[in-house]
N, CA, C and O of each residue as an XYZ file, in Angstrom:
804
protein
N      24.083      2.128    -19.281
C      23.068      2.958    -18.615
C      23.529      4.418    -18.583
O      24.714      4.705    -18.411
N      22.588      5.316    -18.748
C      22.918      6.739    -18.718
C      23.018      7.242    -17.278
O      22.253      6.829    -16.406
N      23.971      8.136    -17.048
C      24.129      8.736    -15.726
C      23.162      9.905    -15.570
O      23.067     10.761    -16.450
N      22.453      9.938    -14.462
C      21.521     11.028    -14.158
C      22.190     12.058    -13.251
O      22.047     13.261    -13.466
N      22.916     11.590    -12.242
C      23.528     12.477    -11.252
C      24.815     11.861    -10.736
O      24.884     10.657    -10.490
N      25.834     12.694    -10.572
C      27.099     12.262     -9.982
C      27.377     13.084     -8.730
O      27.394     14.314     -8.773
N      27.592     12.398     -7.624
C      27.950     13.063     -6.368
C      29.330     12.588     -5.950
O      29.541     11.397     -5.721
N      30.268     13.519     -5.852
C      31.637     13.185     -5.452
C      31.859     13.377     -3.956
O      32.982     13.257     -3.467
N      30.767     13.680     -3.225
C      30.867     13.854     -1.778
C      30.408     15.233     -1.349
O      30.882     16.242     -1.870
N      29.478     15.277     -0.393
C      28.941     16.547      0.108
C      29.276     16.647      1.587
O      28.821     15.831      2.390
N      30.073     17.649      1.947
C      30.500     17.804      3.340
C      29.992     19.122      3.903
O      30.112     20.166      3.261
N      29.420     19.072      5.115
C      28.995     20.270      5.835
C      29.660     20.261      7.215
O      30.504     19.409      7.495
N      29.284     21.193      8.059
C      29.855     21.249      9.416
C      29.443     20.051     10.267
O      30.128     19.704     11.229
N      28.324     19.421      9.912
C      27.799     18.341     10.765
C      27.816     16.962     10.119
O      27.851     15.957     10.829
N      27.792     16.890      8.798
C      27.701     15.568      8.176
C      28.432     15.512      6.836
O      28.880     16.518      6.285
N      28.525     14.268      6.344
C      29.154     14.002      5.052
C      28.299     12.990      4.303
O      27.941     11.951      4.857
N      27.964     13.286      3.032
C      27.273     12.339      2.167
C      28.317     11.717      1.244
O      28.882     12.414      0.402
N      28.584     10.416      1.387
C      29.613      9.775      0.561
C      29.275      9.827     -0.930
O      28.116     10.015     -1.298
N      30.282      9.663     -1.783
C      30.057      9.696     -3.238
C      29.107      8.591     -3.705
O      29.088      7.496     -3.144
N      28.329      8.892     -4.728
C      27.510      7.889     -5.398
C      27.155      8.407     -6.789
O      27.217      9.606     -7.057
N      26.784      7.483     -7.659
C      26.310      7.826     -9.001
C      24.908      7.256     -9.159
O      24.665      6.088     -8.859
N      23.989      8.089     -9.632
C      22.618      7.662     -9.902
C      22.475      7.438    -11.400
O      22.703      8.346    -12.199
N      22.092      6.217    -11.773
C      21.878      5.864    -13.176
C      20.386      5.776    -13.476
O      19.567      5.617    -12.571
N      20.044      5.881    -14.759
C      18.653      5.642    -15.173
C      18.255      4.234    -14.737
O      19.038      3.290    -14.837
N      17.032      4.117    -14.255
C      16.514      2.831    -13.809
C      16.786      2.512    -12.358
O      16.391      1.451    -11.873
N      17.465      3.424    -11.642
C      17.831      3.176    -10.249
C      17.051      4.034     -9.258
O      16.573      5.120     -9.586
N      16.937      3.513     -8.032
C      16.497      4.294     -6.883
C      17.627      4.249     -5.858
O      17.976      3.179     -5.360
N      18.195      5.405     -5.548
C      19.220      5.496     -4.509
C      18.545      5.899     -3.202
O      17.813      6.888     -3.162
N      18.785      5.145     -2.140
C      18.242      5.470     -0.818
C      19.324      6.165     -0.004
O      20.403      5.614      0.215
N      19.019      7.392      0.446
C      19.921      8.124      1.327
C      19.352      8.083      2.739
O      18.317      8.688      3.020
N      20.034      7.366      3.619
C      19.598      7.266      5.014
C      20.158      8.452      5.781
O      21.371      8.564      5.958
N      19.274      9.343      6.238
C      19.673     10.583      6.900
C      19.495     10.541      8.415
O      19.738     11.537      9.096
N      19.076      9.403      8.941
C      18.710      9.273     10.358
C      17.448     10.088     10.641
O      17.083     10.981      9.877
N      16.800      9.764     11.741
C      15.586     10.484     12.126
C      15.913     11.455     13.258
O      16.789     11.185     14.079
N      15.217     12.570     13.297
C      15.434     13.552     14.351
C      15.122     14.948     13.852
O      14.703     15.131     12.709
N      15.327     15.926     14.707
C      14.957     17.297     14.372
C      15.775     17.867     13.212
O      15.367     18.835     12.571
N      16.932     17.257     12.948
C      17.796     17.714     11.853
C      17.267     17.284     10.483
O      17.665     17.847      9.463
N      16.364     16.282     10.452
C      16.016     15.614      9.196
C      15.505     16.597      8.135
O      15.978     16.591      6.999
N      14.532     17.443      8.516
C      13.906     18.321      7.520
C      14.921     19.271      6.884
O      14.973     19.397      5.661
N      15.723     19.933      7.707
C      16.704     20.885      7.166
C      17.737     20.181      6.280
O      18.141     20.708      5.244
N      18.153     18.997      6.699
C      19.108     18.227      5.894
C      18.494     17.828      4.562
O      19.122     17.947      3.510
N      17.252     17.350      4.628
C      16.539     16.948      3.413
C      16.387     18.122      2.453
O      16.639     17.976      1.257
N      15.980     19.280      2.958
C      15.756     20.442      2.093
C      17.063     20.929      1.470
O      17.084     21.356      0.315
N      18.150     20.865      2.235
C      19.454     21.272      1.713
C      19.875     20.351      0.566
O      20.292     20.823     -0.492
N      19.768     19.048      0.776
C      20.156     18.091     -0.255
C      19.197     18.128     -1.446
O      19.620     17.975     -2.592
N      17.920     18.329     -1.177
C      16.940     18.449     -2.257
C      17.300     19.591     -3.187
O      17.246     19.444     -4.408
N      17.668     20.734     -2.612
C      18.033     21.895     -3.434
C      19.267     21.615     -4.294
O      19.370     22.107     -5.418
N      20.188     20.834     -3.767
C      21.380     20.477     -4.544
C      21.018     19.513     -5.670
O      21.387     19.735     -6.823
N      20.298     18.446     -5.338
C      20.006     17.407     -6.320
C      18.999     17.867     -7.380
O      18.957     17.314     -8.479
N      18.201     18.866     -7.054
C      17.252     19.402     -8.037
C      17.805     20.627     -8.766
O      17.119     21.225     -9.595
N      19.043     20.994     -8.454
C      19.688     22.079     -9.179
C      19.320     23.473     -8.730
O      19.637     24.444     -9.416
N      18.652     23.596     -7.584
C      18.274     24.927     -7.088
C      19.480     25.686     -6.548
O      19.540     26.914     -6.625
N      20.436     24.946     -6.001
C      21.712     25.540     -5.598
C      22.838     24.684     -6.176
O      22.708     23.465     -6.292
N      23.930     25.329     -6.532
C      25.051     24.628     -7.145
C      25.996     24.095     -6.070
O      26.239     24.750     -5.057
N      26.520     22.898     -6.312
C      27.534     22.327     -5.436
C      28.657     21.808     -6.312
O      28.417     21.102     -7.291
N      29.884     22.159     -5.959
C      31.026     21.830     -6.801
C      31.248     20.340     -6.993
O      31.890     19.925     -7.958
N      30.718     19.528     -6.076
C      30.925     18.082     -6.164
C      29.737     17.313     -6.728
O      29.755     16.082     -6.761
N      28.715     18.021     -7.166
C      27.518     17.363     -7.704
C      27.277     17.821     -9.138
O      27.204     19.017     -9.419
N      27.157     16.856    -10.034
C      26.885     17.144    -11.440
C      25.557     16.518    -11.837
O      25.354     15.316    -11.672
N      24.651     17.341    -12.364
C      23.348     16.874    -12.829
C      23.378     16.709    -14.345
O      23.741     17.632    -15.074
N      22.991     15.524    -14.808
C      22.907     15.265    -16.247
C      21.462     15.308    -16.732
O      21.202     15.428    -17.929
N      20.528     15.209    -15.789
C      19.101     15.333    -16.101
C      18.445     16.131    -14.979
O      18.902     16.098    -13.836
N      17.379     16.843    -15.307
C      16.651     17.621    -14.298
C      15.853     16.688    -13.397
O      15.171     15.778    -13.870
N      15.948     16.927    -12.094
C      15.189     16.128    -11.139
C      14.161     17.006    -10.439
O      14.372     18.207    -10.276
N      13.046     16.403    -10.025
C      11.938     17.135     -9.415
C      11.622     16.554     -8.046
O      11.524     15.337     -7.885
N      11.464     17.433     -7.060
C      11.109     16.996     -5.716
C       9.607     16.804     -5.601
O       8.830     17.654     -6.037
N       9.199     15.683     -5.010
C       7.779     15.399     -4.789
C       7.386     16.038     -3.470
O       7.671     15.502     -2.399
N       6.727     17.192     -3.554
C       6.347     17.921     -2.350
C       5.035     17.386     -1.810
O       4.292     16.703     -2.515
N       4.755     17.701     -0.552
C       3.510     17.257      0.083
C       2.415     18.282     -0.172
O       2.669     19.486     -0.135
N       1.196     17.810     -0.432
C       0.076     18.723     -0.679
C      -0.240     19.537      0.562
O      -0.423     18.988      1.648
N      -0.303     20.855      0.393
C      -0.660     21.751      1.500
C      -1.709     22.732      1.027
O      -1.692     23.178     -0.120
N      -2.620     23.060      1.921
C      -3.653     24.037      1.610
C      -3.856     24.902      2.849
O      -3.734     24.412      3.972
N      -4.161     26.165      2.658
C      -4.356     27.055      3.800
C      -5.535     26.574      4.643
O      -6.466     25.957      4.126
N      -5.488     26.862      5.944
C      -6.573     26.440      6.828
C      -7.906     27.024      6.394
O      -8.939     26.361      6.488
N      -7.886     28.281      5.910
C      -9.132     28.924      5.470
C      -9.722     28.183      4.283
O     -10.906     27.850      4.272
N      -8.890     27.930      3.290
C      -9.372     27.242      2.098
C      -9.800     25.813      2.424
O     -10.805     25.317      1.915
N      -9.019     25.165      3.277
C      -9.319     23.794      3.646
C     -10.685     23.700      4.330
O     -11.400     22.711      4.167
N     -11.039     24.728      5.091
C     -12.297     24.720      5.830
C     -13.487     25.113      4.965
O     -14.530     24.460      5.010
N     -13.338     26.187      4.169
C     -14.478     26.730      3.439
C     -14.518     26.367      1.946
O     -15.603     26.267      1.375
N     -13.377     26.173      1.315
C     -13.330     25.855     -0.116
C     -12.346     24.715     -0.380
O     -11.387     24.885     -1.133
N     -12.578     23.553      0.236
C     -11.622     22.450      0.082
C     -11.511     21.981     -1.365
O     -12.510     21.864     -2.075
N     -10.289     21.718     -1.783
C     -10.048     21.233     -3.140
C     -10.516     19.789     -3.282
O     -10.443     18.998     -2.342
N     -10.990     19.472     -4.459
C     -11.271     18.085     -4.805
C     -10.087     17.552     -5.609
O      -9.272     18.324     -6.114
N     -10.002     16.242     -5.720
C      -8.923     15.651     -6.505
C      -8.979     16.153     -7.937
O      -7.943     16.442     -8.536
N     -10.200     16.260     -8.499
C     -10.336     16.708     -9.876
C      -9.793     18.118    -10.065
O      -9.087     18.385    -11.037
N     -10.116     19.019     -9.146
C      -9.644     20.405     -9.246
C      -8.122     20.463     -9.105
O      -7.446     21.212     -9.810
N      -7.604     19.660     -8.183
C      -6.161     19.631     -7.975
C      -5.435     19.109     -9.215
O      -4.420     19.669     -9.629
N      -5.955     18.048     -9.796
C      -5.325     17.468    -10.978
C      -5.343     18.433    -12.159
O      -4.375     18.517    -12.915
N      -6.441     19.157    -12.314
C      -6.534     20.103    -13.432
C      -5.486     21.200    -13.320
O      -4.983     21.694    -14.330
N      -5.157     21.581    -12.084
C      -4.203     22.674    -11.896
C      -2.757     22.202    -11.840
O      -1.838     22.994    -12.048
N      -2.544     20.895    -11.554
C      -1.184     20.431    -11.294
C      -0.649     19.378    -12.256
O       0.567     19.231    -12.383
N      -1.515     18.652    -12.928
C      -1.060     17.460    -13.641
C      -1.305     17.523    -15.137
O      -2.105     18.316    -15.633
N      -0.587     16.656    -15.834
C      -0.826     16.432    -17.254
C      -1.928     15.377    -17.346
O      -1.670     14.185    -17.179
N      -3.145     15.819    -17.610
C      -4.299     14.923    -17.553
C      -4.309     13.887    -18.668
O      -5.072     12.922    -18.610
N      -3.477     14.074    -19.675
C      -3.426     13.106    -20.778
C      -2.526     11.920    -20.458
O      -2.486     10.946    -21.210
N      -1.806     11.999    -19.348
C      -0.872     10.939    -19.009
C      -1.613      9.762    -18.388
O      -2.294      9.929    -17.376
N      -1.493      8.571    -18.979
C      -2.226      7.396    -18.465
C      -1.792      6.968    -17.070
O      -2.489      6.185    -16.424
N      -0.662      7.463    -16.599
C      -0.181      7.087    -15.270
C      -1.176      7.484    -14.186
O      -1.259      6.830    -13.147
N      -1.939      8.568    -14.429
C      -2.883      9.034    -13.413
C      -4.035      8.051    -13.188
O      -4.737      8.143    -12.181
N      -4.232      7.127    -14.104
C      -5.281      6.127    -13.925
C      -5.049      5.324    -12.645
O      -6.002      4.875    -12.008
N      -3.780      5.146    -12.271
C      -3.445      4.384    -11.066
C      -4.081      4.976     -9.814
O      -4.400      4.261     -8.864
N      -4.257      6.283     -9.830
C      -4.809      6.956     -8.658
C      -6.193      6.431     -8.317
O      -6.548      6.314     -7.144
N      -6.971      6.117     -9.338
C      -8.367      5.742     -9.117
C      -8.571      4.234     -9.029
O      -9.702      3.752     -9.089
N      -7.477      3.491     -8.885
C      -7.587      2.059     -8.632
C      -8.058      1.798     -7.207
O      -8.545      0.710     -6.899
N      -7.914      2.801     -6.332
C      -8.441      2.736     -4.974
C      -9.932      3.061     -5.041
O     -10.305      4.166     -5.437
N     -10.782      2.119     -4.662
C     -12.231      2.308     -4.810
C     -12.770      3.446     -3.958
O     -13.883      3.917     -4.189
N     -11.983      3.900     -2.963
C     -12.439      4.986     -2.099
C     -12.007      6.365     -2.614
O     -12.286      7.385     -1.984
N     -11.332      6.385     -3.748
C     -10.857      7.648     -4.308
C     -11.516      7.901     -5.651
O     -11.384      7.102     -6.578
N     -12.232      9.023     -5.754
C     -12.850      9.430     -7.014
C     -12.435     10.860     -7.312
O     -11.785     11.508     -6.492
N     -12.807     11.347     -8.476
C     -12.462     12.722     -8.844
C     -13.150     13.736     -7.935
O     -12.686     14.871     -7.822
N     -14.252     13.348     -7.284
C     -14.988     14.270     -6.420
C     -14.504     14.220     -4.969
O     -14.942     15.023     -4.145
N     -13.603     13.283     -4.649
C     -13.100     13.164     -3.288
C     -12.363     14.439     -2.887
O     -11.549     14.958     -3.651
N     -12.649     14.936     -1.697
C     -11.970     16.134     -1.212
C     -10.559     15.792     -0.754
O     -10.320     14.748     -0.147
N      -9.645     16.679     -1.053
C      -8.255     16.440     -0.690
C      -8.094     16.276      0.819
O      -7.259     15.492      1.269
N      -8.899     17.022      1.616
C      -8.744     16.946      3.066
C      -9.329     15.654      3.650
O      -9.246     15.426      4.857
N      -9.915     14.817      2.803
C     -10.441     13.523      3.253
C      -9.446     12.387      2.990
O      -9.656     11.255      3.428
N      -8.377     12.695      2.282
C      -7.387     11.662      1.970
C      -6.484     11.405      3.171
O      -6.133     12.329      3.905
N      -6.114     10.149      3.363
C      -5.159      9.800      4.398
C      -3.744     10.161      3.968
O      -3.518     10.556      2.824
N      -2.795     10.024      4.885
C      -1.412     10.404      4.599
C      -0.817      9.647      3.426
O      -0.173     10.243      2.562
N      -1.028      8.324      3.388
C      -0.484      7.530      2.293
C      -1.137      7.910      0.973
O      -0.456      7.996     -0.048
N      -2.451      8.140      0.977
C      -3.148      8.522     -0.250
C      -2.657      9.869     -0.773
O      -2.479     10.039     -1.979
N      -2.438     10.828      0.133
C      -1.927     12.142     -0.292
C      -0.539     12.007     -0.889
O      -0.219     12.630     -1.902
N       0.282     11.185     -0.247
C       1.647     10.983     -0.729
C       1.618     10.363     -2.122
O       2.339     10.793     -3.023
N       0.776      9.348     -2.284
C       0.671      8.691     -3.578
C       0.113      9.633     -4.633
O       0.552      9.607     -5.783
N      -0.856     10.469     -4.252
C      -1.418     11.431     -5.194
C      -0.329     12.349     -5.733
O      -0.233     12.564     -6.941
N       0.486     12.886     -4.840
C       1.549     13.778     -5.287
C       2.606     13.043     -6.102
O       3.208     13.619     -7.008
N       2.829     11.782     -5.785
C       3.737     10.977     -6.600
C       3.172     10.794     -8.004
O       3.884     10.964     -8.993
N       1.885     10.447     -8.085
C       1.260     10.251     -9.385
C       1.299     11.527    -10.215
O       1.596     11.497    -11.410
N       0.997     12.647     -9.568
C       1.003     13.928    -10.271
C       2.407     14.245    -10.793
O       2.573     14.646    -11.945
N       3.407     14.063     -9.939
C       4.785     14.353    -10.353
C       5.249     13.399    -11.439
O       5.876     13.813    -12.414
N       4.938     12.115    -11.268
C       5.372     11.122    -12.248
C       4.613     11.214    -13.559
O       5.033     10.623    -14.554
N       3.492     11.950    -13.581
C       2.786     12.172    -14.842
C       3.524     13.188    -15.704
O       3.247     13.329    -16.895
N       4.485     13.906    -15.072
C       5.228     14.944    -15.792
C       6.709     14.629    -15.952
O       7.355     15.128    -16.873
N       7.251     13.800    -15.054
C       8.674     13.449    -15.111
C       8.890     12.110    -14.427
O       8.109     11.714    -13.562
N       9.955     11.411    -14.819
C      10.278     10.136    -14.172
C      11.586     10.226    -13.389
O      12.118      9.208    -12.946
N      12.097     11.429    -13.220
C      13.320     11.633    -12.448
C      12.974     12.451    -11.217
O      12.769     13.661    -11.310
N      12.909     11.796    -10.062
C      12.355     12.442     -8.877
C      13.236     12.294     -7.651
O      14.073     11.396     -7.561
N      13.020     13.209     -6.701
C      13.577     13.150     -5.356
C      12.368     13.130     -4.424
O      11.480     13.973     -4.549
N      12.325     12.169     -3.483
C      11.128     12.052     -2.645
C      11.478     11.540     -1.258
O      12.612     11.141     -0.994
N      10.480     11.560     -0.373
C      10.630     10.970      0.955
C       9.375     10.178      1.289
O       8.404     10.183      0.533
N       9.405      9.506      2.415
C       8.225      8.754      2.876
C       7.845      9.215      4.279
O       7.254      8.461      5.051
N       8.190     10.461      4.600
C       7.871     11.026      5.914
C       6.366     11.023      6.140
O       5.598     11.350      5.235
N       5.947     10.659      7.336
C       4.534     10.670      7.680
C       3.786      9.400      7.319
O       2.603      9.272      7.632
N       4.462      8.451      6.662
C       3.804      7.209      6.277
C       4.125      6.106      7.278
O       5.194      6.100      7.889
N       3.183      5.171      7.439
C       3.473      4.007      8.271
C       4.402      3.083      7.478
O       4.578      3.283      6.276
N       4.997      2.079      8.122
C       5.944      1.211      7.414
C       5.381      0.570      6.148
O       6.082      0.471      5.141
N       4.116      0.134      6.192
C       3.521     -0.494      5.019
C       3.359      0.516      3.879
O       3.619      0.203      2.717
N       2.923      1.738      4.232
C       2.777      2.780      3.228
C       4.110      3.183      2.629
O       4.194      3.489      1.440
N       5.164      3.183      3.458
C       6.501      3.542      2.981
C       7.008      2.523      1.974
O       7.555      2.890      0.934
N       6.827      1.237      2.282
C       7.282      0.190      1.363
C       6.459      0.223      0.075
O       7.011      0.069     -1.014
N       5.155      0.420      0.189
C       4.293      0.520     -0.991
C       4.761      1.641     -1.906
O       4.865      1.466     -3.120
N       5.041      2.796     -1.311
C       5.490      3.946     -2.088
C       6.839      3.663     -2.745
O       7.032      3.964     -3.923
N       7.766      3.087     -1.990
C       9.084      2.774     -2.533
C       8.975      1.801     -3.697
O       9.588      2.014     -4.743
N       8.204      0.741     -3.525
C       8.068     -0.268     -4.567
C       7.436      0.309     -5.825
O       7.813     -0.055     -6.939
N       6.464      1.220     -5.646
C       5.813      1.826     -6.796
C       6.800      2.680     -7.588
O       6.834      2.630     -8.818
N       7.603      3.464     -6.866
C       8.605      4.292     -7.536
C       9.649      3.414     -8.212
O      10.043      3.673     -9.349
N      10.093      2.380     -7.516
C      11.097      1.471     -8.067
C      10.620      0.858     -9.379
O      11.383      0.769    -10.341
N       9.372      0.441     -9.415
C       8.815     -0.165    -10.631
C       8.687      0.865    -11.754
O       8.928      0.554    -12.920
N       8.308      2.091    -11.394
C       8.088      3.138    -12.390
C       9.384      3.575    -13.059
O       9.418      3.767    -14.274
N      10.450      3.734    -12.281
C      11.693      4.269    -12.847
C      12.474      3.241    -13.653
O      13.450      3.595    -14.315
N      12.068      1.979    -13.611
C      12.749      0.968    -14.418
C      12.705      1.323    -15.902
O      13.598      0.951    -16.663
N      11.669      2.036    -16.303
C      11.494      2.395    -17.705
C      12.086      3.778    -17.980
O      11.382      4.682    -18.431
N      13.380      3.936    -17.706
C      14.062      5.167    -18.079
C      14.020      6.293    -17.071
O      14.452      7.403    -17.380
N      13.508      6.042    -15.865
C      13.464      7.091    -14.848
C      14.565      6.903    -13.813
O      15.441      6.054    -13.975
N      14.516      7.695    -12.755
C      15.482      7.572    -11.663
C      14.905      8.244    -10.433
O      14.003      9.076    -10.539
N      15.421      7.887     -9.263
C      14.881      8.486     -8.036
C      15.913      8.454     -6.915
O      16.771      7.573     -6.850
N      15.799      9.447     -6.034
C      16.555      9.489     -4.786
C      15.549      9.560     -3.653
O      14.705     10.457     -3.624
N      15.631      8.627     -2.723
C      14.749      8.611     -1.557
C      15.510      9.096     -0.332
O      16.565      8.555      0.001
N      14.972     10.127      0.350
C      15.485     10.551      1.652
C      14.725      9.767      2.709
O      13.500      9.861      2.784
N      15.430      9.000      3.523
C      14.757      8.165      4.517
C      15.315      8.431      5.899
O      16.526      8.561      6.079
N      14.416      8.511      6.884
C      14.820      8.747      8.256
C      15.014      7.478      9.052
O      15.575      7.515     10.147
N      14.560      6.354      8.524
C      14.714      5.054      9.169
C      15.420      4.130      8.196
O      15.301      4.307      6.984
N      16.146      3.157      8.695
C      16.941      2.323      7.793
C      16.223      1.050      7.355
O      16.868      0.075      6.968
N      14.888      1.055      7.415
C      14.143     -0.133      7.017
C      14.148     -0.372      5.514
O      13.803     -1.470      5.076
N      14.529      0.624      4.703
C      14.565      0.430      3.258
C      15.862     -0.236      2.800
O      16.024     -0.546      1.619
N      16.764     -0.449      3.723
C      18.068     -1.025      3.367
C      17.908     -2.369      2.675
O      18.623     -2.675      1.720
N      16.970     -3.166      3.159
C      16.780     -4.504      2.601
C      16.116     -4.467      1.229
O      16.165     -5.457      0.498
N      15.491     -3.334      0.861
C      14.806     -3.231     -0.425
C      15.631     -2.499     -1.478
O      15.358     -2.620     -2.673
N      16.633     -1.744     -1.049
C      17.353     -0.854     -1.962
C      18.487     -1.568     -2.685
O      19.171     -2.417     -2.113
N      18.676     -1.212     -3.948
C      19.813     -1.725     -4.698
C      21.056     -0.882     -4.428
O      22.180     -1.364     -4.565
N      20.851      0.379     -4.045
C      21.964      1.275     -3.723
C      21.578      2.071     -2.480
O      20.633      2.859     -2.509
N      22.311      1.860     -1.393
C      21.978      2.429     -0.083
C      23.172      3.237      0.426
O      24.264      2.697      0.606
N      22.956      4.530      0.656
C      24.018      5.425      1.110
C      23.635      5.959      2.490
O      22.507      6.407      2.698
N      24.580      5.908      3.429
C      24.299      6.353      4.788
C      25.061      7.636      5.105
O      26.273      7.719      4.906
N      24.338      8.622      5.595
C      24.954      9.869      6.041
C      25.979      9.563      7.131
O      25.728      8.740      8.010
N      27.131     10.225      7.071
C      28.167     10.041      8.077
C      28.305     11.315      8.892
O      28.481     12.398      8.336
N      28.226     11.185     10.228
C      28.331     12.350     11.101
C      29.796     12.749     11.288
O      30.676     11.892     11.363
N      30.042     14.036     11.362
C      31.377     14.518     11.690
C      31.723     14.135     13.126
O      30.834     14.001     13.967
N      32.987     13.962     13.401
C      33.421     13.445     14.702
C      33.000     14.325     15.875
O      32.734     13.812     16.962
N      32.937     15.627     15.675
C      32.609     16.522     16.787
C      31.113     16.807     16.897
O      30.695     17.710     17.623
N      30.300     16.017     16.160
C      28.848     16.212     16.217
C      28.201     14.962     16.767
O      28.473     13.860     16.290
N      27.342     15.119     17.771
C      26.665     13.974     18.383
C      25.427     13.624     17.577
O      24.487     14.419     17.551
N      25.381     12.480     16.922
C      24.222     12.118     16.102
C      23.019     11.742     16.944
O      23.172     11.354     18.102
N      21.816     11.852     16.376
C      20.615     11.431     17.099
C      20.576      9.922     17.236
O      21.220      9.206     16.469
N      19.835      9.447     18.193
C      19.728      8.001     18.398
C      19.026      7.366     17.204
O      18.095      7.935     16.635
N      19.486      6.194     16.844
C      18.879      5.475     15.722
C      17.616      4.763     16.188
O      17.575      4.164     17.263
N      16.591      4.845     15.351
C      15.351      4.144     15.647
C      14.981      3.324     14.428
O      15.134      3.788     13.298
N      14.506      2.131     14.639
C      14.231      1.245     13.517
C      12.787      0.771     13.542
O      12.181      0.600     14.600
N      12.249      0.562     12.321
C      10.984     -0.140     12.150
C      11.314     -1.514     11.610
O      12.163     -1.645     10.728
N      10.668     -2.524     12.114
C      10.874     -3.866     11.606
C       9.614     -4.321     10.885
O       8.501     -4.137     11.379
N       9.799     -4.912      9.719
C       8.651     -5.404      8.939
C       8.380     -6.859      9.276
O       7.455     -7.458      8.726
């Protein structure tokens, strides 16, 4: 198997990410705990794993892309809301057959307004758009209910089997039972970690 990313350990003032290697065909789950620290930690690690900032202990062998959440200004959302078709034309490779999956939901059409999509649908839309252009991704399941989180994880897991790879940032440890490679953030001794919260399936 080809190596996509090598991490020899990432240490900051508050936490440590243990070493791991991401291979083609794998999804690595990074459990970051839930709490106010999550977003900043996720963005810091995303920038490292996507090559936006260099880290001496991380080597990238393939370019990775972060699956961002769809955002639109309040003005545009109110007066000129985007439709799925308009969004896809501006963001996606429309020739990629992967986008067909988006319309398997009978409630989603090309004319559906983006502001009418639920959280899971928006997350899946951005996944489909990103995966239509690359199969090496960094993503999260923030804002999704447990069922939506597992659905998203399973979809990515199935997709990357064919030569792709993925890193999931997770705030809850419910993906532990589904992951083939599970890495847990370690808190520094002088830092008080947030309380752990779990979802049970």
